[in-house]
N, C-alpha and C positions, 0 to 999 in steps of 0.2 A: 106624306109620311108613311113609314112602313113599320110593320110589327113582325118580328121573327120569334118563333117559339120552338125551342129545342125539346126533344124527348128521346128516350131510349137509354139514358145513362143508368148506372147501377153498380152493384158489386159483383165482380167476377174473379175467378181464380186465374192465376198465371197460365197462359196457353189458351185461354178461352177467347170467345168472340162477343162483340156487341155491335149493334147497328144503331147509330144515332140518326135522328131525323130533325129537320128544321123546316117548319112550315112558315111561309111568308104570306102576308096579306097587307092590304092598304089601298086607299083610293088612288087610282091612276098608277098603281105599282106595276111596272112592266117587267116582270120577273124574267121572261125569256131573253131579254136584252142585257141582263146584268151578269157580271162575274160573281162567283160565289166562293167563299172560303171558310175554313175551320181553323180556329186558334185554340190554344189551351194555356192554362195557367195553374201551376202547381203551387202549394203553400210555400211562401218565402222566395218564390222565383218570379221572374218577369214573364209576361205573356209571350208565347212563342207561336210561330207559324206551324201549322200541321199540313194542310193541303188546300188546293184551290183548283177551280175549274172555270174556263172562260165561258162566254155567253153561248158559243156554238156547241160547247161540249166536246170539242176536239182538241183542246189543249189543257193539260193538267200540270200541276206542280206539287211536289211532295217534299217535306223535310227529310233529310237523309235518315233520321232516326226512325221514320215510319215507312220508308219506301219498301215496297214488297210485302208489307203487312196490312196497310190501310188502303182503301179505295174510295175516292170521292165520286159522286154521281149526282145527276139532277133529273127531275121529272117536271118538265115545264107545264104539262097538263094539270099537274097537282100543285104547282107553285111550291115544290118541296125539293130540298137537297138532302143527301144522305152521306154518311161516313161509315163504311163497313170497316170494322177493326178486328183483325184476326191476330192470332199468336200474341195476345196481349202480355205485357210485362209490367211488373210493379212500377217501373219508372214512367209508365203511361198514365199513372194516376194524376188527375188534374180536373179542373172545371173546363169543359169544352164549350166554346161559343162559336156560333155561326155568324157570318157577316156577308154583306152584299156590297159589291163594287159597281157603281153605276156606269163606269166607263167600259165595263164588259170584259176586262182582262182577268188574268189569274195571278195577281200580284202576291208576293210573299210579305209585303209590308203592310202592317196594320193601319198605317196612316192613309193608305189608299182606299180604305173601306168606309162606306157612308152610313150603313145601318148595322146594328149589332143586336143579337139576342142576349138574353139574361144568363144563359149558360146552363149546363147540366153536368152533374158530378159523375165522374167515372173513377171507380176505385178498383185496383187490381191487387189481389192478395197473393202473397208468395206461398 
């Protein structure tokens, strides 16, 4: 079993930046072999894919809405993933959740992920 804990959310003005972190832990949890992803869910909307990175760190996927503004990264030594969010817009307001894909890919589909964090709120004011 794995535990994922997000941090770094908050309130920011449009055009500002935030960096989300997701720390992973668990018995026999082999973080460096897993794919990692970020998803978000705004009030009244379905959960949507934001970004993902494969186990090797050399393959990434981004939603078109965040491409060029957000960057996903990983630090295997710290069992932690990050989402750097720049040029934030009010439409980025949502609860952001990190997830782990045991197969090691960078899937855009939530059904491919095995473990999930509880989420952290990001609010962007206009």
